[in-house]
N, C-alpha and C positions, 0 to 999 in steps of 0.2 A: 640800845643793844640787847636789852633783856626785857621780856614782857611777862608780867605776872598774870596768871590765869585766876579766875574765880569760878565758883561752882555754877554761876548762872550764865557764863559765857558759852555759846555754842562751841562744840568741840572743833578744834582747829589744829590739824597736824602741821608741824613746822614745814613751811613751804620754801622750795627753791624757786623763787620768782623775783622778777625785777621790781615788782611792787607788792601788793597784797593779794588776797584771794577774794573773789566775789561769789556769793552763794547763788546756786541755781535752785531755788525753791518754788518758783512759780513759772507759769507759762501756759501756752495754748495746749489743749488736749490733742488727742489723735497722734501721739508720738512726740509731742513737744515741738513740732515744726511750725514756725511762725513766719509768715510771709513778710512781716515788718521787721524781722530780726536782721541785725547786721550780718552779712555773709561775705567772706572774702571772695574776690574774683579768682577763679581757677587760673593757675599759672599757665602761660602759653607753653605748648609742648615744644616749641622751637627755641624758647629762651633758655639760657643757662645762667643760673644765679649762684651756683656753687663751683668751686674749683675741684678738679679731680685730685685724688691723693698723689703726692709726689712719688715717683717710681723708685723708692729706696728700700733696701732690705739689708739684713745682717749677713755678711759673708762668713765663711768658716774662720778666716783670720780675725774678723770682728769678735766672734763668739769666744775664740781662744784668748783674745785680748781682754775681754770683759772678765773671764774667769781668772786670768793671770793677775789683773788688778785686785780682784777680790782676795785671792790667795795671799798676795803681798800684805794687804791690810790685816788679814786674819793671822798671819805669822807674826806681824808686829804687835798684835794684841793678844797673842797666845791663846787664840780660840779656834782650833781646827773646826772647819765648818763644811756644810753641804751647800753647793752653789748651783742654782738652776737658771738657765737662760731659755727664753721662749721668744717666738716672733709675735707679730701683732694679732694673729688669729690663733695663738695658743699652741702652735707646734713646739714641742720640746726639742731645742737645738743642742742641748748638752746638759748633763748633770755630772758635776765633779764632786767627789767625796774625798776630803783630805784625810790623811792618816790620823787616827785617834779621834775623829769627829764623833760627837754624841749623836747617835742616830735614833734615839728615842724621841717621843713626842708626848708632852703632858698638856692637857687642856685644863684651864683653871676651874676650881670648884665653884659651886653656887655661892652667892654672898653669905648665906647662912651656914655654909660648910658642907662637907661631903654627904651628910645625911639628907640634904635637900637636892642633891644632884639628879638631874633628869636629862634625857636625850644625850647630847655630846659633852655635857659638863663632867669634869673630873676624869675623862678618858685618859688612860695611861698606856701608851702603845710602845712596844719594843722596836728595836732596829728591824728594818730600815725606815720606819714611819716618818722620820725627819725629811726624807726625800719628798714625800707627799706635801709636807708643809712648805718646803722651798719652792716646789712647782706652783703651789697655790699662790704664794706671794708674788712670784714672777708674773703669773697670769693676771693677778689683780692689778699690778702696775701697768701692764699692757692694756688690759680691757677697760679700765676706768679713764684712760687718757686718750687724747686726740691731738691734732696739730695745733689746737687752740686752748687746751687745758692739760696740765700734767698733774696727775693725782698719784699718791703713793698708798701703801698699806696703812701708814699713819693717818692719811686723809680719810681712808675708809673707816678706821677706828673712830674718828671724830663724828662721823655722820650716821652711825648705826646704833648708838646707845640710847638709854632711856631718857636722858636729858641732853639738850644741845645748847652750848657746847658741854661736853662731859667734864664736870668738876664738882668738888664739894660745895662750892658757892652757887651752883646753878640749879639746886634743888627747887622744884616748882616750875621749871621751864619744860617745854614740850620735848618730845623725843626727836632724835636725829631725822633729817629729811629722807634718808635712804635706809631707815630702820627696816631690817629684814632682807636687804640686798645680799647679805652674806650667804643666804640660802638660794643662790642662783648659780648658773653654770655647773649644775650638779652632775656628778658622774653617772647618774641614772637618767638624765634629760634625753628626750628623744630628738631635740633640736641639735644639741651639741654633738660634734663628730668625735669618733674614737680613732686612736692610732691604728692604722691598718685597715680602716673601713674601705679605702679605695686602693689598697696595696700599701706595703710598708714604705714606699718611696713617696707616696702622695702627701701633699701638704694642705689638703682641703680643710678649711675651718668654718666656723669657730670650733675649736677643740674644747673638750670638757676640762674641768678642774677636779682634782681628786678630793678636795675638801671645800668646794665652793669658793667664794671670795674670802680673802684673808684680811684681818684687822691687826695682825701682829707686825710691828715695825720691822723693816728689813726687806721690803719689796718696793722697787722703783721702775718707772718706765725707762726705755732706752730710745734715744733719738739720733737721727742722722740728717743733717741739713734741714732741720726744722720739722721733720716728719717722724712720728712715732713709729718705731720699727720692731718693738718688742718690750721685754721686761726682764729684770733679774731679781731673784729671790734668794735669801740666805737664811739657813737654820744652823745654829751652833750651840745655843744654850739649853735646848731640849724643851723649852716652854713656848707653847703656841697660844699666845694670849691677846691682850688688847690694852689700851692705855685709858684708865678711868679718870685721869686727872690731867687736863690739857694745860693747867696753869703752871705746872713745873716743867722743867726741861730735862728730859731723860738722857742719861749717858748709856745709850743702848749700843752694845758692841756689834750686834748683828746689823743694826742700821748703819753704823760707820763702815762696816765691811761692804754692805750693799751700795752705799753712796760712793765708796772708792771705785767700785766696779763700773759706775756710770761716767767716770771721768773720760772725756772725749765723746761721750754718748749722752750728755745731759741735755735737758730741755732748755730753751731760752728762759731767762729769768722772768720775763713778763708773763709767761703762761703758767708758772708754778702755782700750786693751790693757794699759797699765801697771798697771791694777788687777786683772789676771787672771794667776794664777800657774799655771805648768805645771811639774810635777816640781820645785817649789821655786824656780823661776826666773820672775821677773816679765817679761812680754812688754814690748815697746817700741812706743810709738805714734809718737813724733816726737822727733827731735833738735832741730828748730826749736822756738822758743817764741814766744808772742805778745809777750813783752817785747822780743824781738829784731826785730820787724817795723819796717820803715822807711817803708812807704808813707804818703804824705801824704794830702791831700784826694783823694777818689775822684771822677773825672769821670763824667758820665752816659754811658751806653753809646752814645747817639746821637752824642755828641761824639767818641767813640773810633773807631767803625766807619767805615772809609773814610779815616781820617786817621792814626791810630796803627797800624792794621792792618785786617784784614778777616775777616769770617765766610766760611769756605771750604767748598765741597762736598767730600765724601770718597766715592769710589766704593764702593758696597756698604754705606754707613753713613749718609750725610746728603746732602740736596740743597743744603745751603749756606745755611740760614736758621735762626734761633732758633725753637725750638718749646717748648711746655710738656710736662712729663712727665706720665705717667699715674699714677693712684692705685693703689698696690700693693694687691692683693687684689680689685681690680675685674675684671669680665669683660674690660674693654678692655686690662688689663695682661697678660692671658694666664695669670695665677695667681689662682685664686678658690676659695671654699669649695665643697666637694663637696656635691652633692645627696644626699638619702637613698637614691636609686636608685643613685648612683655609689659610695657607700661608707657603711657603717653607722655609723661613728664620726663624730659631728657636728662634731668638731674638725678633721677632715681637709680639706686643700686639694689641688687638682689643677691640672694644666696645661690650659688651654683655648685654643681657636682664636679667641676674641673674639666668636664668634657663638653661644655656648652649648654647643658640642660639646667633650667631653673628648678631648684629643689622644691620651691613652694610657689608654683604658678597660680595666678588668679583663677579661681574655679567656683562652681556652684556648691551650695551646701550639700553635705552627705547625709543629712539627718531626716530624710523623708519618712523614716519609720517612726519618728517621734513628733514631728510637727506637720501640719497640713501643707504649708507652702514654704519650703526652704528658700534661703537666699539664692537668687539667680547669679550667674557669672557676671551679668551686666550690673547688678546691684552691688556685688562684691567689688567690682572694679570702681564703681562710683564712690563707695565708701573709702577706699584706699586713696583714690585720686583727690577727693575733697579734703581728707585729713592731711595728705601730703601738701596740698595747696595752702592750708592753714599754717603748717610748719614753715613753708617757704616765705611767709610774710612775718614770722614771729621773731622777736628779739631773743637771742639765746641767753640763758642764765649763767652757764658755766663755761663761757667762751670768751677769750681775749682776742683782739681788743673789744672793748665795750661796743655795743650796737652791731655785733656780728649776728648773722642769721642763725637761728636755731637749727640743729641737726639731730634727728631722732631716728629710731626704728619704729615702724608701725606694723602691727600684726592684726589679722582678722581671723576669727574662728567662728564655727557654727556651734550649735548647742551640744554637739558630741565632743567638742574640743578639737575637731579636725581643722587644720590650717587651710584657709581659703586664700591666702596671699600674704607675703611679707615684702615690704619695701623700706628703704632707709636712705638717709642723706649720705653723700659720699664719705664724709669724715665723722659720722656719728660714732660715739664710743662703742666698742664691740660689746660691752657688757649688756647694753640695752637690747640686743637681739634676743637673747634668751629671756630677759626680764619682760620685754614687751609681750612675748607669748605667754609667760606666766600671768601677767596682768590680764590679758584678754581672757584666758581660760578661767581665771579666778572670778571675773565679773560674770561670765557666762554660767559658771558652775553655781555660784551662790544665788543667782537669779532663777535658776532652773527648779521646776517642781520636784526633781529627784534629789536635790542636794542633801536634805536631811536623811533620807533613806540610804543614800550612798555612803554618807559619813558613818551611819550606824552599822553599815555592813563591813567596815574595815576590820582587820584582825588586830588592831592596836587598841587596847583598852583605854588608853589616855585620850584617843580621838573621841571615843564615845563620851568620856567625861566632859570634854569641851562642848560637845553638842548638848549634853544635859545642862551645863552651865548657861548656855545661850538660851535655852528654853526657860530657865528660871529667871535669867536677867531680863528677858523681854516679856515674861509673864504669859507665854504662849507656847503651846505644844506644836503649833503650826509654823513656827519660824523656819525659814529656808525651805518652804514648800511651794514657792512660786508666787506668793502674794506681793512681794516687793522686788524692785529692781535694785541690785547691789552693784556698786563700783568698788574698786580697791581702796578709794578714799574712805568709804563707809566701813569696809572690812578693817582698814587700819584703825578706825576709831575704837573698835572693840578688841583690838589685838595688842594693846599696850598694858604695861604692868600697873598703870593707874588709869582710872576712868573718872572724870575727864583726863585726857592726856597730860601728864606732867604734874598733876595735883597730888603732891605727897600726902599720904594718909588715907587716900581713897583706895577702895578695893580695885583689883585688876579688872580689865575688860574680860568678857567670858571666853575669848579665844587666846588669852595670855596666861603665862605663869604669874603667880604671886611674886612681888618684888624680891622676896627672900630666896626664891628659886629661879630668878631671872638672871641670865647674862646673855651675851650675843650668841652663845652656843645652845641656848634653849629659849626660844621665843614663845613657845606655846603650840597651838595647833599647827602652825607652819612647820616647825621642826619635828613635831610628833608624826606628821604624815610621811616624812622622808628619812627619819633616822635609821630605820632598818636597812634601807638601800645604801646609805653612806657607810654603815658598819659592814655591810656585805662587801662593798668595794674596798674598804680598808683591809678586810680579811683577804681579799684577792691580791692586793699589793704585798701582803705578808706571806703569801703562798698557802693560805689556809683553806680556801674555797674558790669556786668559780666566781666570775664577775657578776655584778648586778645587771639585771636586764635594763633595757632602755625604757623604763617605766617607773615613776617615782612614788607611787602609792599602791596600797593594796585594796583600793576601792574596786567594786565591780565595773566591768567594761560597759560603756553605753551600748555598743554592739561588739561583736567579736573583733578583737584587735584595736578597738578604739576606746581610749580612756580619757575622761574629761579633764583630768589633772596629770597628764603624763610627764610633765616636767616640774611638778610642785606648784604651790600657790605663792603669790607675792602680796605683801602687806603694807605697801606704801602707794600713794596715789598715781593715777595715770591710765584709767580705763573707763569705758562705759559699755553697758549692754545695749544691743540694738533690737528694736521691736518692729513688728508689723502690726499696727494697731496696739492691742494689748497682749500680743503673743511674742514671746522671746524667740528671736531667730539667730542670734549670735552676739559677738562682742568685739570691740576694738581695744587693743592695748598699745600704749605708746611709751617709749622710754628713751632718755638720752640727754635732755638739756633743760632740766628744771621740772619739778613735779606739777606745778601749776600749768606750765606750758604743755606738758604731756596731757593733762586733763583737757585742756582747751582744744588741742588738735583733734582728739577723738570726739569730743562733745560737739564742736562746731562742724567737724567733718560729717557726723551723722545728721546734724541739722540741715546742712546745705545739700546733702544727698536727698533728703526729703523734699527740699525746695526744687531740686533739679529734676528728679525722676518720679517723686511721689511714692507712697506706699509703705516706706520704711523710714525709720529715724530713731530719735531718742525715746526713752521710756515715757509713757504718759506721766505728767507731773504728779498725779494723785498716788502713784505707786512707788515713787522714788523714796529712797531712804531718808531724805531730808524731811519727810512727813512723819518719821518715827520719833517719838519722845519717850525718854525714860526718866524716872525720878531718882535723883541722887541727893541725899541730905536735904530732902524737902524741896529741891529745885528741879524744874523740868529741863532736861538736856536733850537737845535735838541733834540727831546724827547729821553728818554732812553727806553730800552727793558728789559734787565736783567743786573745784576751786579754780578760778581763772585770774590771771593778772589784770590789774585795772587798765593799763595802757600797754598792751602787749605787742602791737604791730609797729614795724619800722615804717617811716614815711607817712604816718598819720597820728593824730591825737585822739583817735577813737578810744573810748573808755567803756568799761563794764560790758564787754562784748558778749558775755554769756547771760547777762541779766534778762530775766523774763522768758527765756527759751524753754 
């Protein structure tokens, strides 16, 4: 259940995989395409392997019932609270503030105390900041869940910390598998929609979260007839934190209130996080239990509203009324089935504008000003089709029952960060949409010759400090100037508070805070790049200033209006850069059903594209980051490039499918 690391072991981020990870450190040159390599057969365009999402949604009566259940529990526990309800794509369906509720929001200090606070650590916000926390919790419950897995904000807490599972006795273990995911769905993201973008009545998603994803207990998904239809979040104690010790059972009042709100809207027991194992450790869904609920008879919402509390407007999120949710998978939700003209595989879903138009249609690269031969539309289509075909054969990691097919979101970008297409499985968790784009852009950015100069040009002094640390760490002033192909797995290696990952007593990676200055609200370069935008957005919610633009960094544009990291970076695995020979032309990002599965879908997708049409594929093996060694304590440590499950496909015993490519 636990694995001790030693200084001479190659870095290995904790993996969400059915087996282990296989290294990709060797293979043919010329983009890494090997005609002898195992390559999945593309899925027939006529076949359907996935079920469409059930046409369920929260009605106004449902939303009122959820709030009433929460209010009854809050009254029984004497903790007036803020209760937020969202649908599956993040539309805020109602925010109810009870009379006397604590509307402030305090983020925990750094481990070494307030003097070590950076980024969002130690932030102490006045009323009505708790509203933002409640919305973020509700969105987290909805976005991390699917019809085959139910994850809560407590689950999120477990998988984003410096050791997995987080506990005093797990010192020496690797970081959580989704370390860094909390800085996704950001209010500055160009992918995430904003309230009012298509008119105040539009329910086009996915919507942004005011604080990214939350690790504070008190957020759960909501289900109807086995389909996830939204989430509920509760803030009442004013502390917006996380759980550093999974070994004890917390008596968290916010969590009891939120759990009460799910009665009648709870997931099936078989898909709760506690039924899903990662590296031999069961995940955690809730420390609160239904047996511990105290709420008595539930009053009608009409009897509560205006007397016990009020439905409130939230700038940028809600006009202050209860509304019904949208049916996920419908045109109105902004996530729907692709047409035959949009994507050949009939299982694919895309993001829509609500009027029938694909928001991110497959297209050619936009970066002719930077590279000689950008990706063509045909090449972009092949990369997405082949990656989708790999997904369609893969065993899902976080899905029940066991041996279910994986479902992910796959994003393709060019070297300017422009989106060349996004496709997804019908029931892929929503969080993976923004994350897959973050991953793709991260791989393309750090593999780009302009990465170092762009980082140096930001107006944040701490970003420059991380760049200087990287140059010292690698003993090269030319790091991030195009000599190496970087994946998010490699970036994750150098973005942990210990290097190698988990080895207590080691110095941090160059893109991480020191352990005394680390917590999930300050991860290092990742959070430093976007903290100004988050603070600006919080100021907007408090009525202090205009909202943040849909751009998450202050780096210079690649060209006017195009920024390479417009929704921030991601620092856990699931991406590969794409090359034409030795020239970077783009990157694939994948997210949603196990980080090794994510790696594999992009890596094999690029490989089989090279076999299918030629000319493009994975980076030449000689420039991949698994050729980089650094010396720590006298031992040579090699970075990772990708990790693939040993036996990942359903219906075959094929193993080590990425080996030698």
